[in-house]
VOPAGU-2260 file (C-alpha; in pm, 1 decimal, decimal comma):
REM VOPAGU-2260
SITE   aa  ch    i         X         Y         Z
SITE  MET   A    0      43,3     -18,2      55,1
SITE  ASP   A    1     155,6     390,2     -94,2
SITE  LEU   A    2      86,4     557,2     167,8
SITE  LYS   A    3     174,6     842,7       3,7
SITE  LYS   A    4    -112,5     826,9    -293,3
SITE  ILE   A    5    -358,6     813,5      70,5
SITE  PHE   A    6    -243,3    1055,2     287,7
SITE  LEU   A    7    -126,7    1348,3     -37,1
SITE  LYS   A    8      77,0    1617,0      75,9
SITE  ASP   A    9     -73,3    1890,2    -139,3
SITE  ALA   A   10    -446,3    1825,4     -42,9
SITE  CYS   A   11    -622,7    2089,2     153,5
SITE  PRO   A   12    -829,5    1851,5     399,5
SITE  THR   A   13   -1224,6    2005,5     401,7
SITE  LYS   A   14   -1589,1    1904,9     579,3
SITE  MET   A   15   -1680,8    1724,9     245,0
SITE  GLY   A   16   -1791,8    1431,6     327,4
SITE  GLY   A   17   -2006,7    1100,4     176,5
SITE  GLN   A   18   -2210,8     802,8     216,6
SITE  ALA   A   19   -2272,4     526,4     -58,9
SITE  VAL   A   20   -2629,1     440,1    -114,9
SITE  MET   A   21   -2853,3     237,4    -391,6
SITE  GLU   A   22   -2714,8     305,6    -734,3
SITE  GLY   A   23   -2574,2     691,8    -569,8
SITE  ILE   A   24   -2420,0     865,8    -281,2
SITE  MET   A   25   -2485,9    1090,3     -25,3
SITE  MET   A   26   -2262,4    1438,2     -11,5
SITE  LYS   A   27   -2240,6    1628,4     265,2
SITE  GLY   A   28   -2127,1    1999,5     246,7
SITE  GLU   A   29   -2118,1    2277,1     534,8
SITE  LYS   A   30   -2397,8    2407,1     395,2
SITE  LYS   A   31   -2636,7    2136,2     179,2
SITE  THR   A   32   -2657,7    1774,2     182,3
SITE  ALA   A   33   -2722,2    1644,1    -122,2
SITE  LEU   A   34   -2867,7    1284,8    -228,3
SITE  ALA   A   35   -2766,9    1180,9    -630,5
SITE  VAL   A   36   -2939,6     899,6    -765,0
SITE  ARG   A   37   -2863,0     720,9   -1090,1
SITE  LEU   A   38   -3175,7     648,4   -1186,7
SITE  PRO   A   39   -3283,6     341,7   -1503,9
SITE  ASN   A   40   -3324,3     584,1   -1774,0
SITE  GLY   A   41   -2970,1     679,5   -1735,3
SITE  THR   A   42   -3067,9    1063,7   -1588,2
SITE  ILE   A   43   -2925,8    1179,3   -1195,1
SITE  ARG   A   44   -3178,0    1317,8    -981,8
SITE  VAL   A   45   -3045,7    1525,1    -696,4
SITE  ASP   A   46   -3205,3    1632,3    -345,7
SITE  THR   A   47   -3067,1    1893,5    -167,7
SITE  GLU   A   48   -3158,8    2008,6     168,9
SITE  GLU   A   49   -2980,1    2228,0     410,3
SITE  THR   A   50   -2707,2    2043,3     614,3
SITE  LYS   A   51   -2810,1    2002,6     978,2
SITE  SER   A   52   -2602,4    2206,4    1234,7
SITE  TYR   A   53   -2569,7    2102,9    1646,6
SITE  GLY   A   54   -2384,8    2429,4    1672,0
SITE  LYS   A   55   -2177,7    2427,7    1973,0
SITE  TRP   A   56   -2206,0    2047,5    2066,6
SITE  MET   A   57   -2000,9    1998,4    1786,5
SITE  LYS   A   58   -1715,7    2170,6    1896,8
SITE  ILE   A   59   -1663,7    1982,1    2217,3
SITE  PRO   A   60   -1436,6    1714,4    2203,5
SITE  MET   A   61   -1538,7    1354,6    2305,0
SITE  ILE   A   62   -1936,1    1511,9    2274,2
SITE  ARG   A   63   -1924,4    1558,8    1915,1
SITE  GLY   A   64   -1786,2    1174,5    1795,2
SITE  VAL   A   65   -2166,9    1060,7    2005,3
SITE  ILE   A   66   -2344,1    1319,8    1826,4
SITE  ALA   A   67   -2169,5    1191,2    1535,1
SITE  PHE   A   68   -2217,6     829,0    1574,0
SITE  VAL   A   69   -2577,0     898,3    1616,8
SITE  ASP   A   70   -2644,4    1084,5    1362,8
SITE  SER   A   71   -2483,5     857,2    1102,1
SITE  LEU   A   72   -2664,4     586,9    1222,7
SITE  VAL   A   73   -3004,5     756,2    1194,8
SITE  TYR   A   74   -2982,4    1002,2     896,1
SITE  GLY   A   75   -2741,3     665,2     719,9
SITE  THR   A   76   -3004,4     496,5     719,6
SITE  LYS   A   77   -3276,9     752,8     609,5
SITE  THR   A   78   -3053,3     813,4     297,4
SITE  LEU   A   79   -3043,8     448,1     250,4
SITE  MET   A   80   -3428,6     406,1     215,0
SITE  ARG   A   81   -3477,8     760,9      18,2
SITE  SER   A   82   -3223,6     647,0    -267,2
SITE  ALA   A   83   -3460,8     308,2    -282,7
SITE  GLU   A   84   -3786,3     492,7    -268,2
SITE  MET   A   85   -3602,3     715,0    -531,6
SITE  LEU   A   86   -3531,2     396,5    -774,2
SITE  GLU   A   87   -3880,7     253,0    -671,4
SITE  GLU   A   88   -4026,5     589,0    -758,2
SITE  GLU   A   89   -3894,4     499,7   -1120,4
SITE  ASP   A   90   -3986,8     170,1   -1135,2
SITE  ASP   A   91   -4281,9      30,4   -1386,2
SITE  GLU   A   92   -4344,8    -234,1   -1100,8
SITE  GLU   A   93   -4622,7    -178,1    -877,4
SITE  TYR   A   94   -4551,2    -201,0    -543,5
SITE  GLU   A   95   -4763,3    -362,3    -319,4
SITE  ALA   A   96   -4786,4    -315,9      85,9
SITE  SER   A   97   -4846,2    -560,0     294,6
SITE  ARG   A   98   -5136,0    -621,6     523,7
SITE  PHE   A   99   -4928,8    -465,9     828,3
SITE  GLU   A  100   -4816,9    -155,0     626,9
SITE  GLN   A  101   -5152,4     -95,6     508,4
SITE  TRP   A  102   -5280,9     -71,7     884,3
SITE  LEU   A  103   -4971,7     151,9     935,7
SITE  GLU   A  104   -5033,4     356,7     702,1
SITE  LYS   A  105   -5399,7     383,3     776,5
SITE  LYS   A  106   -5362,5     398,9    1155,4
SITE  PHE   A  107   -5072,1     685,5    1138,4
SITE  GLY   A  108   -5040,9     830,5     781,5
SITE  SER   A  109   -4756,8     765,7     500,2
SITE  LYS   A  110   -4535,9     984,8     770,5
SITE  GLY   A  111   -4595,9     750,8    1028,3
SITE  LEU   A  112   -4508,3     475,4     841,2
SITE  TRP   A  113   -4219,0     643,6     688,5
SITE  THR   A  114   -4103,9     692,2    1062,0
SITE  PHE   A  115   -4155,2     372,9    1204,6
SITE  MET   A  116   -3960,4     145,7     888,6
SITE  LEU   A  117   -3681,6     429,7     992,5
SITE  TYR   A  118   -3663,2     315,7    1318,4
SITE  SER   A  119   -3745,9      -1,9    1347,3
SITE  SER   A  120   -3468,0     -51,3    1073,8
SITE  VAL   A  121   -3218,6     156,0    1333,7
SITE  VAL   A  122   -3324,0     -52,7    1614,4
SITE  LEU   A  123   -3278,7    -369,2    1415,9
SITE  ALA   A  124   -2949,9    -257,6    1288,4
SITE  LEU   A  125   -2811,5    -156,0    1664,9
SITE  ALA   A  126   -2943,4    -519,2    1768,6
SITE  PHE   A  127   -2786,5    -688,5    1529,4
SITE  THR   A  128   -2435,9    -495,8    1584,7
SITE  ILE   A  129   -2481,0    -553,3    1949,6
SITE  GLY   A  130   -2588,9    -914,9    1970,6
SITE  ILE   A  131   -2302,5   -1041,4    1709,8
SITE  PHE   A  132   -1980,4    -779,8    1845,0
SITE  ILE   A  133   -2053,3    -739,4    2166,8
SITE  ILE   A  134   -2277,8   -1049,9    2348,0
SITE  LEU   A  135   -2166,5   -1316,0    2078,7
SITE  PRO   A  136   -1806,8   -1245,6    2158,5
SITE  THR   A  137   -1793,9   -1232,4    2500,5
SITE  GLY   A  138   -2037,0   -1465,8    2518,2
SITE  VAL   A  139   -1807,6   -1749,4    2354,2
SITE  VAL   A  140   -1482,1   -1649,3    2513,0
SITE  ASN   A  141   -1611,5   -1663,0    2842,2
SITE  LEU   A  142   -1592,8   -2068,9    2821,2
SITE  LEU   A  143   -1232,1   -2081,9    2821,1
SITE  LYS   A  144   -1257,3   -1985,1    3185,8
SITE  TYR   A  145   -1259,7   -2346,9    3263,5
SITE  VAL   A  146    -933,9   -2318,6    3049,7
SITE  THR   A  147    -768,2   -2039,2    3192,2
SITE  ASP   A  148    -848,6   -1717,3    3444,8
SITE  SER   A  149    -586,5   -1500,3    3324,7
SITE  VAL   A  150    -782,8   -1174,9    3246,8
SITE  PHE   A  151    -538,0   -1078,8    2988,7
SITE  TRP   A  152    -573,6   -1382,5    2755,6
SITE  LEU   A  153    -976,3   -1330,6    2813,0
SITE  ASN   A  154    -965,0   -1003,3    2740,5
SITE  PHE   A  155    -715,2   -1082,9    2427,7
SITE  VAL   A  156    -907,8   -1342,3    2299,7
SITE  GLU   A  157   -1231,2   -1156,9    2337,8
SITE  GLY   A  158   -1121,0    -877,7    2108,2
SITE  VAL   A  159    -924,9   -1046,6    1827,6
SITE  LEU   A  160   -1270,9   -1261,3    1784,8
SITE  ARG   A  161   -1472,1    -928,5    1819,0
SITE  ILE   A  162   -1244,7    -798,6    1510,2
SITE  ALA   A  163   -1219,4   -1089,1    1350,6
SITE  LEU   A  164   -1611,2   -1176,1    1322,7
SITE  PHE   A  165   -1670,7    -797,9    1189,4
SITE  VAL   A  166   -1386,4    -820,8     915,8
SITE  ALA   A  167   -1520,6   -1184,5     809,2
SITE  TYR   A  168   -1929,4   -1015,1     826,3
SITE  VAL   A  169   -1809,8    -720,5     596,7
SITE  TRP   A  170   -1577,4    -962,2     345,6
SITE  ALA   A  171   -1878,0   -1163,9     314,7
SITE  VAL   A  172   -2120,9    -927,6     251,1
SITE  SER   A  173   -1897,4    -755,2     -21,6
SITE  TYR   A  174   -1967,1   -1076,8    -246,0
SITE  VAL   A  175   -2362,7    -963,3    -295,5
SITE  PRO   A  176   -2391,3    -784,1    -588,7
SITE  ASP   A  177   -2624,3    -498,2    -473,2
SITE  ILE   A  178   -2373,2    -445,0    -158,6
SITE  ARG   A  179   -2050,6    -493,0    -402,0
SITE  ARG   A  180   -2207,9    -232,0    -716,0
SITE  THR   A  181   -2236,9      15,0    -341,4
SITE  PHE   A  182   -1905,2     -30,9    -254,1
SITE  GLN   A  183   -1796,5      75,0    -587,8
SITE  TYR   A  184   -1964,8     428,5    -504,6
SITE  HIS   A  185   -1824,5     435,4    -188,9
SITE  GLY   A  186   -1499,6     410,8    -443,1
SITE  ALA   A  187   -1631,3     668,4    -628,6
SITE  GLU   A  188   -1757,1     882,4    -324,4
SITE  HIS   A  189   -1377,4     857,2    -225,8
SITE  LYS   A  190   -1230,1     937,7    -548,6
SITE  THR   A  191   -1415,8    1257,7    -618,7
SITE  ILE   A  192   -1352,8    1403,3    -243,7
SITE  HIS   A  193    -984,8    1332,2    -291,3
SITE  CYS   A  194    -998,6    1561,5    -660,4
SITE  PHE   A  195   -1165,1    1835,2    -456,1
SITE  GLU   A  196    -983,2    1820,0    -160,6
SITE  ASN   A  197    -694,4    1863,5    -449,5
SITE  GLY   A  198    -786,8    2135,1    -633,7
SITE  LEU   A  199    -905,6    1985,3    -949,6
SITE  GLU   A  200   -1106,1    1999,8   -1185,7
SITE  LEU   A  201   -1425,0    1748,6   -1110,9
SITE  THR   A  202   -1463,1    1497,1   -1419,1
SITE  PRO   A  203   -1449,4    1187,5   -1409,4
SITE  ALA   A  204   -1150,5    1148,2   -1560,3
SITE  ASN   A  205    -928,2    1360,9   -1306,1
SITE  ALA   A  206   -1135,2    1130,5   -1003,3
SITE  GLN   A  207   -1015,9     850,8   -1183,8
SITE  THR   A  208    -644,8     946,4   -1108,7
SITE  PHE   A  209    -649,0     942,2    -730,6
SITE  PRO   A  210    -725,6     593,6    -491,6
SITE  THR   A  211   -1023,4     423,0    -372,1
SITE  LEU   A  212    -874,4     511,2      -1,2
SITE  HIS   A  213    -932,8     752,5     224,4
SITE  PRO   A  214    -814,9     866,5     572,9
SITE  ARG   A  215   -1178,0    1021,6     665,7
SITE  CYS   A  216   -1376,0     709,5     579,8
SITE  GLY   A  217   -1658,1     577,1     830,3
SITE  THR   A  218   -1502,7     232,8     747,8
SITE  SER   A  219   -1150,5     397,8     906,6
SITE  PHE   A  220   -1342,1     494,7    1239,2
SITE  LEU   A  221   -1519,2     132,7    1266,2
SITE  MET   A  222   -1265,7     -23,1    1338,8
SITE  PHE   A  223   -1074,8     300,5    1485,1
SITE  VAL   A  224   -1406,2     181,8    1753,1
SITE  PHE   A  225   -1286,8    -221,6    1775,0
SITE  ILE   A  226    -908,5    -116,6    1827,3
SITE  ILE   A  227   -1018,1     138,6    2130,8
SITE  ALA   A  228   -1238,3     -87,4    2295,7
SITE  PHE   A  229    -969,2    -389,0    2212,0
SITE  ALA   A  230    -783,1    -138,2    2457,3
SITE  CYS   A  231   -1038,6     -11,9    2729,9
SITE  HIS   A  232   -1197,8    -352,7    2777,8
SITE  PHE   A  233    -839,4    -423,6    2977,5
SITE  LEU   A  234    -976,0    -167,9    3209,1
SITE  LEU   A  235   -1220,5    -367,1    3310,6
SITE  GLY   A  236   -1144,0    -686,4    3409,6
SITE  TRP   A  237   -1287,9    -977,5    3357,9
SITE  PRO   A  238   -1676,7    -943,9    3545,1
SITE  SER   A  239   -1973,4   -1175,9    3534,6
SITE  LEU   A  240   -2108,1   -1234,4    3221,8
SITE  ALA   A  241   -2420,9    -965,2    3234,0
SITE  LEU   A  242   -2110,2    -721,8    3409,7
SITE  ARG   A  243   -1904,6    -760,1    3094,2
SITE  ILE   A  244   -2180,4    -683,2    2860,3
SITE  ILE   A  245   -2355,9    -376,9    3059,8
SITE  THR   A  246   -2012,3    -210,4    3074,2
SITE  ARG   A  247   -1927,0    -248,3    2734,7
SITE  LEU   A  248   -2216,8    -115,2    2638,0
SITE  LEU   A  249   -2217,4     175,6    2867,6
SITE  LEU   A  250   -1860,0     228,3    2736,0
SITE  LEU   A  251   -1959,3     267,5    2361,4
SITE  PRO   A  252   -1980,7     677,3    2393,0
SITE  VAL   A  253   -1631,1     717,7    2528,1
SITE  ILE   A  254   -1486,9     470,3    2219,1
SITE  ALA   A  255   -1730,5     605,9    1990,5
SITE  GLY   A  256   -1576,0     997,4    2118,7
SITE  LEU   A  257   -1236,7     873,1    2112,4
SITE  SER   A  258   -1288,9     681,9    1759,6
SITE  TYR   A  259   -1397,4    1038,1    1614,8
SITE  GLU   A  260   -1107,5    1273,6    1756,3
SITE  LEU   A  261    -858,5     998,7    1660,0
SITE  LEU   A  262   -1023,4    1004,9    1251,9
SITE  LYS   A  263   -1046,5    1376,4    1269,2
SITE  TRP   A  264    -665,3    1417,7    1343,9
SITE  ALA   A  265    -585,2    1126,7    1067,7
SITE  GLY   A  266    -788,9    1343,8     816,6
SITE  ARG   A  267    -574,1    1604,6     865,5
SITE  SER   A  268    -247,6    1483,2     969,4
SITE  ASP   A  269      -7,8    1247,7     754,2
SITE  ASN   A  270     261,8    1225,0    1036,1
SITE  ILE   A  271     394,5     829,9    1091,2
SITE  VAL   A  272     187,1     808,4    1412,2
SITE  VAL   A  273    -115,6     860,8    1219,1
SITE  LYS   A  274      -7,6     652,4     906,4
SITE  VAL   A  275      45,6     347,4    1117,8
SITE  LEU   A  276    -307,1     367,4    1334,2
SITE  SER   A  277    -462,0     410,3    1023,8
SITE  LEU   A  278    -353,4      70,4     853,2
SITE  PRO   A  279    -623,3    -150,7     940,6
SITE  GLY   A  280    -896,1      99,3     843,7
SITE  LEU   A  281    -731,1     158,4     523,8
SITE  TYR   A  282    -696,0    -238,0     473,3
SITE  LEU   A  283   -1060,2    -274,0     552,0
SITE  GLN   A  284   -1151,4     -14,3     290,0
SITE  LYS   A  285    -963,8    -212,0      44,8
SITE  VAL   A  286   -1292,7    -481,1     122,2
SITE  THR   A  287   -1526,0    -209,0     121,7
SITE  THR   A  288   -1504,3     -39,8    -181,8
SITE  LYS   A  289   -1446,6    -110,5    -544,7
SITE  GLU   A  290   -1307,4      53,5    -832,5
SITE  PRO   A  291   -1600,4     265,0    -993,0
SITE  ASP   A  292   -1641,9     314,0   -1351,0
SITE  ASP   A  293   -1669,2     689,1   -1502,0
SITE  SER   A  294   -2109,3     669,2   -1466,0
SITE  MET   A  295   -2091,0     607,7   -1088,5
SITE  LEU   A  296   -1790,0     910,3   -1053,4
SITE  GLU   A  297   -2037,5    1161,4   -1210,6
SITE  VAL   A  298   -2283,2    1079,1   -1004,9
SITE  ALA   A  299   -2061,8    1113,1    -714,9
SITE  ILE   A  300   -1943,7    1457,1    -872,9
SITE  ALA   A  301   -2312,2    1573,8    -931,7
SITE  GLY   A  302   -2340,2    1542,2    -566,1
SITE  VAL   A  303   -2034,3    1762,8    -495,1
SITE  ASN   A  304   -2117,5    1984,4    -684,6
SITE  ALA   A  305   -2508,4    2023,7    -568,9
SITE  CYS   A  306   -2324,0    2053,0    -218,1
SITE  MET   A  307   -2122,0    2420,9    -345,3
SITE  ASP   A  308   -2329,1    2561,8    -605,6
SITE  ASP   A  309   -2592,2    2847,1    -486,2
SITE  LYS   A  310   -2937,4    2650,6    -615,7
SITE  PRO   A  311   -3202,6    2686,3    -288,3
SITE  VAL   A  312   -3242,3    2355,8    -179,4
SITE  GLY   A  313   -3478,7    2122,3    -396,6
SITE  SER   A  314   -3504,3    1819,2    -631,8
SITE  TYR   A  315   -3406,3    1868,4   -1007,9
SITE  ARG   A  316   -3236,7    1559,7   -1255,7
SITE  ILE   A  317   -2910,8    1598,7   -1472,4
SITE  PRO   A  318   -2975,5    1453,0   -1809,3
SITE  LYS   A  319   -2804,0    1231,1   -2043,4
SITE  ALA   A  320   -2584,2    1505,8   -2285,1
SITE  GLY   A  321   -2758,3    1717,4   -2465,6
SITE  ALA   A  322   -3111,7    1702,1   -2280,3
SITE  GLU   A  323   -3279,3    1953,4   -2049,3
SITE  ALA   A  324   -3274,2    1935,4   -1701,4
SITE  GLU   A  325   -3591,7    1942,2   -1487,0
SITE  ASP   A  326   -3698,3    1997,8   -1121,8
SITE  ASN   A  327   -3950,7    1818,6    -933,9
SITE  THR   A  328   -4226,1    2085,3   -1069,1
SITE  GLY   A  329   -4155,1    1982,0   -1407,9
SITE  GLU   A  330   -4024,3    2340,5   -1493,1
SITE  GLU   A  331   -3711,0    2386,4   -1737,0
SITE  ILE   A  332   -3405,3    2476,5   -1472,8
SITE  GLU   A  333   -3038,8    2516,5   -1612,2
SITE  THR   A  334   -2863,2    2245,2   -1722,3
SITE  GLU   A  335   -2577,2    2111,9   -1470,6
SITE  THR   A  336   -2255,7    2018,9   -1599,3
SITE  ILE   A  337   -2050,4    1753,6   -1424,2
SITE  GLN   A  338   -1794,9    2084,0   -1297,3
SITE  LEU   A  339   -1651,3    2276,8   -1045,4
SITE  LEU   A  340   -1548,7    2586,3   -1096,2
SITE  ASP   A  341   -1178,3    2667,9    -954,5
SITE  GLU   A  342   -1357,7    2986,7    -757,6
SITE  ASP   A  343   -1517,3    2741,1    -552,8
SITE  ILE   A  344   -1247,2    2527,2    -425,3
SITE  ASP   A  345   -1033,1    2808,3    -391,9
SITE  GLU   A  346   -1311,9    2935,8    -155,8
SITE  ASP   A  347   -1368,0    2601,0      24,1
SITE  LYS   A  348    -996,6    2628,0      76,8
SITE  ASN   A  349   -1027,9    2960,3     250,8
SITE  THR   A  350   -1298,3    2856,5     488,0
SITE  ASP   A  351   -1167,2    2525,8     655,9
């Protein structure tokens, strides 16, 4: 792995970040957040909204990490569901809701149904994560107490098993075709942000010259979480199974806060300590990012452009070459170009 191609010397770190979704990318800038999705007919639909601000809370170390973690979980799930909805709206096949969904919509309305699906998805994701990556490892390793009573080795094996389960899970799902395609969009997101932070014109050709790995990636954040948890759990000893589960859950906000601070440091520094600490996450990104094609980079570029332009928030489409764009009211609007002006880049550098 050539770290010089990842920790780029002349790059100007920004607050631009994103998330791969179904057939698209969510990009979050300081002022606007954009969801860009490639529709079945080849056009790119872009929905923008004002970026939510948490004010002074995001300036407090540790606290901001917990806020960012919860926000990424809830907003990330919401964005993923929204991308699926956008694709479904363009699908000729009519979706038939289940009887339970019909009852919920009748009882609480379409907004209530959406809210229920959103938060139930978050709860299920949390339950799966806690069950597989927290309860299962400590429960399995609990059997080793009949072999050894060494606190060091019990915690060590638990930590190794937890990381191994996580890596195995990510590696296994990467072979699912839809997820693999999403990982390609993940790679497109990183390449485009690299291109943006290096002050180059945002074109697929320029973006393709950059790696799919990025120091500020959420994958690296998760790996930091597992590594910091590995170290912190040694401080808790080896109490009863129930107490271990409780203390590990209570420690999660602290671990998330520390991981966030480490990720921010990694994103703005290229010293040797940062590079060494970032290696596990970067190697995992080799699984969670794949090389994108130019059409995927066009979507990522459209997302960055939407975050940086002066248009009011709303919805519009970027057509194929030669066609005219329409907003969500059907009125013609100025055709979008897959390009970012140099002055926009310079302005962003001056504010970060």
